[in-house]
C-alpha positions as CSV (number, residue, x, y, z in Angstrom):
1,M,-0.4,20.1,37.7
2,S,-2.6,21.7,40.3
3,A,-6.3,22.1,39.9
4,A,-6.0,25.9,40.0
5,L,-4.1,25.8,36.7
6,L,-7.0,23.9,35.1
7,L,-9.6,26.5,35.9
8,P,-10.8,28.5,32.9
9,A,-9.2,32.0,33.0
10,T,-11.5,33.6,30.3
11,K,-14.8,35.0,31.5
12,Y,-17.3,34.2,28.7
13,S,-20.3,36.4,27.9
14,D,-21.8,33.9,25.5
15,S,-22.8,30.3,26.0
16,G,-22.2,29.3,22.4
17,P,-19.0,27.2,21.9
18,F,-17.9,29.2,18.8
19,A,-18.5,32.5,20.5
20,Q,-16.6,31.2,23.5
21,G,-13.8,30.0,21.3
22,W,-13.5,33.5,19.7
23,Q,-13.5,35.1,23.1
24,W,-10.8,32.7,24.3
25,L,-8.6,33.5,21.3
26,T,-9.0,37.3,21.7
27,D,-8.4,37.3,25.5
28,P,-4.9,38.8,26.0
29,M,-4.4,36.8,29.2
30,N,-4.2,33.6,27.1
31,W,-1.3,35.0,25.1
32,Q,1.1,35.7,27.9
33,G,2.8,34.0,30.7
34,P,4.3,30.5,31.0
35,M,1.0,28.9,29.8
36,G,0.3,31.4,27.1
37,V,-0.2,30.5,23.4
38,P,3.3,31.6,22.3
39,V,5.0,29.3,24.8
40,R,2.7,26.4,23.9
41,I,3.4,26.9,20.2
42,A,7.1,26.8,20.9
43,E,6.7,23.6,22.8
44,H,4.5,22.2,20.1
45,L,7.1,23.0,17.4
46,G,9.9,21.6,19.5
47,Y,8.2,18.2,19.8
48,T,7.5,18.3,16.1
49,G,11.0,19.3,15.2
50,L,12.6,16.5,17.3
51,T,10.2,13.9,15.9
52,L,11.0,15.0,12.3
53,A,14.7,15.1,12.9
54,I,14.7,11.5,14.2
55,S,12.4,10.4,11.4
56,L,14.6,11.9,8.7
57,A,17.7,10.3,10.2
58,I,16.0,6.9,10.0
59,A,13.9,7.1,6.8
60,V,16.0,9.1,4.3
61,P,19.2,6.9,4.3
62,V,17.1,3.8,4.0
63,G,14.9,5.3,1.2
64,L,18.0,6.5,-0.7
65,Y,19.6,3.1,-0.5
66,V,16.5,1.2,-1.6
67,G,15.7,3.6,-4.4
68,H,19.2,3.7,-5.8
69,T,19.9,0.0,-5.6
70,G,16.4,-1.5,-5.9
71,R,17.1,-3.9,-3.1
72,G,14.5,-4.4,-0.4
73,R,11.6,-2.7,-2.2
74,G,9.1,-5.2,-1.0
75,A,10.3,-4.9,2.6
76,V,10.0,-1.1,2.4
77,I,6.4,-1.2,1.1
78,A,5.4,-3.8,3.7
79,L,7.1,-1.9,6.6
80,A,5.5,1.4,5.6
81,G,2.1,-0.2,5.4
82,M,2.5,-1.9,8.8
83,L,3.6,1.4,10.5
84,R,0.7,3.3,9.0
85,A,-1.7,0.9,10.6
86,L,-0.3,1.4,14.1
87,P,-2.5,3.6,16.4
88,T,-0.4,6.5,17.6
89,L,-2.2,6.9,20.9
90,G,-2.1,3.2,21.7
91,I,1.7,3.0,20.9
92,M,2.4,6.1,23.0
93,T,0.5,4.6,25.9
94,L,2.4,1.3,25.5
95,F,5.8,3.1,25.4
96,A,4.8,5.2,28.4
97,L,4.0,2.1,30.4
98,I,7.3,0.6,29.5
99,A,9.2,3.7,30.3
100,T,10.3,4.4,33.9
101,S,8.4,7.7,34.1
102,T,5.1,8.5,32.5
103,L,6.2,12.1,32.2
104,S,9.2,11.2,30.0
105,L,9.3,12.9,26.6
106,M,10.8,10.1,24.5
107,P,7.9,7.6,24.7
108,A,5.7,10.2,23.1
109,I,8.4,11.2,20.5
110,W,9.0,7.6,19.5
111,S,5.3,7.0,18.9
112,L,5.2,10.0,16.7
113,V,8.4,8.8,14.9
114,L,6.5,5.7,13.9
115,L,3.9,8.0,12.4
116,A,6.3,10.2,10.4
117,V,8.7,7.5,9.1
118,P,6.3,5.9,6.5
119,P,5.6,8.9,4.3
120,I,9.2,10.0,4.4
121,L,10.5,6.5,3.6
122,T,8.1,5.8,0.8
123,A,8.5,9.2,-0.8
124,T,12.3,9.0,-0.7
125,Y,12.3,5.6,-2.2
126,A,9.7,6.5,-4.8
127,G,11.4,9.7,-5.8
128,I,14.7,8.1,-6.4
129,A,13.3,5.0,-8.1
130,A,11.2,7.2,-10.5
131,V,14.2,9.0,-12.0
132,D,14.6,8.2,-15.7
133,R,17.0,5.3,-16.0
134,D,18.5,6.8,-19.2
135,L,19.7,9.7,-17.0
136,V,21.3,7.3,-14.6
137,D,22.9,5.2,-17.3
138,A,24.3,8.4,-19.0
139,A,25.8,9.6,-15.7
140,R,27.3,6.2,-15.2
141,S,28.8,6.1,-18.7
142,M,30.4,9.5,-18.0
143,G,32.4,7.9,-15.2
144,M,30.4,9.2,-12.2
145,S,30.7,7.2,-9.1
146,E,27.6,5.8,-7.4
147,P,27.4,8.5,-4.7
148,Q,27.8,11.1,-7.4
149,I,25.0,9.6,-9.4
150,L,22.8,9.4,-6.3
151,F,23.3,13.0,-5.0
152,G,24.1,14.6,-8.3
153,V,21.4,13.1,-10.6
154,E,18.8,11.1,-8.7
155,V,18.2,13.3,-5.6
156,P,17.8,16.5,-7.6
157,N,15.4,14.8,-10.0
158,G,13.5,13.1,-7.3
159,L,13.3,16.0,-5.0
160,V,9.7,16.9,-5.8
161,V,8.4,13.5,-4.7
162,M,10.7,13.5,-1.6
163,L,9.5,16.9,-0.4
164,G,5.9,15.9,-1.0
165,G,6.5,13.0,1.5
166,F,8.1,15.4,4.0
167,R,5.2,17.8,3.8
168,S,2.8,14.9,4.5
169,A,4.9,13.9,7.5
170,V,5.0,17.4,8.8
171,L,1.3,17.9,8.6
172,Q,0.6,14.5,10.3
173,V,3.0,15.1,13.1
174,V,2.1,18.7,13.9
175,S,-1.6,17.7,14.0
176,T,-1.1,14.6,16.1
177,V,1.6,15.9,18.5
178,A,-1.3,17.3,20.6
179,V,-1.8,13.9,22.1
180,V,1.5,14.2,24.1
181,A,-0.5,16.3,26.6
182,L,-2.1,13.1,27.7
183,L,1.2,12.2,29.3
184,G,1.4,15.5,31.2
185,L,3.6,17.2,28.6
186,G,3.1,20.6,27.1
187,G,2.3,21.9,23.6
188,L,-1.0,23.1,22.2
189,G,-2.7,19.9,23.1
190,R,-2.6,21.1,26.7
191,Y,-5.5,23.5,25.9
192,I,-7.6,20.7,24.6
193,I,-6.9,18.2,27.4
194,D,-7.2,20.8,30.2
195,G,-10.3,22.4,28.6
196,L,-12.1,19.1,28.5
197,A,-11.2,18.4,32.1
198,V,-13.1,21.5,33.3
199,Q,-15.6,21.6,30.4
200,D,-14.1,24.9,29.1
201,Y,-15.1,24.3,25.5
202,G,-14.0,27.8,24.4
203,Q,-10.5,26.8,25.4
204,V,-10.9,23.5,23.6
205,L,-12.0,25.1,20.4
206,G,-9.4,27.9,20.7
207,G,-6.6,25.3,21.1
208,A,-7.9,23.3,18.1
209,V,-8.0,26.5,15.9
210,V,-4.4,27.4,16.9
211,I,-3.2,23.9,16.0
212,A,-4.9,24.1,12.6
213,A,-3.4,27.5,12.0
214,V,0.1,26.3,12.8
215,A,-0.3,23.4,10.4
216,I,-1.6,25.6,7.6
217,I,1.3,28.1,8.1
218,L,3.9,25.3,8.1
219,D,2.4,23.8,5.0
220,G,2.5,27.2,3.2
221,L,6.2,27.7,4.2
222,L,7.0,24.2,2.9
223,V,5.3,25.0,-0.4
224,L,7.4,28.1,-0.7
225,T,10.5,26.1,0.2
226,Q,9.7,23.5,-2.4
227,R,9.4,26.1,-5.1
228,A,12.7,27.7,-4.1
229,V,14.8,24.5,-4.0
230,V,13.3,22.5,-6.9
231,S,14.4,23.4,-10.4
232,P,11.6,25.0,-12.5
233,G,11.9,22.3,-15.1
234,L,11.2,19.6,-12.6
235,R,8.1,21.1,-11.0
236,P,4.8,19.4,-11.7
237,T,2.7,21.2,-14.4
238,T,-0.9,20.9,-15.3
239,V,-1.4,19.8,-18.9
240,V,-4.6,21.0,-20.5
241,S,-6.0,18.5,-22.9
242,E,-7.0,19.9,-26.3
243,T,-8.7,16.6,-27.4
244,A,-12.2,17.6,-26.5
245,P,-12.2,21.1,-28.1
246,T,-10.6,19.6,-31.3
247,S,-13.2,16.8,-31.4
248,Q,-16.0,19.3,-30.9
249,A,-14.6,21.6,-33.7
250,T,-14.4,18.6,-36.0
251,T,-18.0,17.7,-35.3
252,N,-19.1,21.2,-36.0
253,Q,-17.2,21.3,-39.3
254,Q,-18.7,18.0,-40.5
255,S,-22.2,19.2,-39.6
256,A,-21.6,22.4,-41.6
257,S,-20.3,20.6,-44.6
258,Q,-23.3,18.3,-44.7
259,G,-25.6,21.3,-44.8
260,D,-29.3,21.4,-43.8
261,P,-31.2,18.6,-45.5
262,T,-34.3,20.8,-45.6
């Protein structure tokens, strides 16, 4: 990338970083062209989608198998904990050094896959394993095969937990995928890396705000999707305890029955 492309395009009228960030976001020049925000958002979502597709293909089958059979539970917990402890930036740098080209996409994607697999794997396993065993035994006694029990009983009942893990993975990936810009790739992280290179802190703040906005919008869409696909009877509900009011009422009644000693 040439140095000319790194020069700040927005002319700031204020020296404050927040004011500059607002001016950068409201500058029409930053929302058009091959380096505009819409193009960077598309790249960002493309990296996120590819990472999640690979992660789902790896984690969901393993989680379904372990949750249904109960085999390998200790290994899943240990593997998820180990992957959570890996530093994404360090792994991405290592993969890039191993790869033949530092501009290759897959070293960055595989480092993000290691970030996304643990929440999907553990949530899939936990969702299936948490299904009431009486339901599973009833389905088995009706003559349902193991695949029918898995996809007809366990998956629908464990879908709330499974989607919760997927939401967590989406938020982690869409927030972290900005680091791929360090390898010369695109995405919204490009604004942060290029802005820091030329001390254009309005661009840095603007890019960070757009990343946060994309993450919030995606999470809202996932919440709506979860409400649409999960049966109302399986959605988590808030139970209001009536113990405290009842205890207080009982205390008041006892005080009233004793009367005033004076």
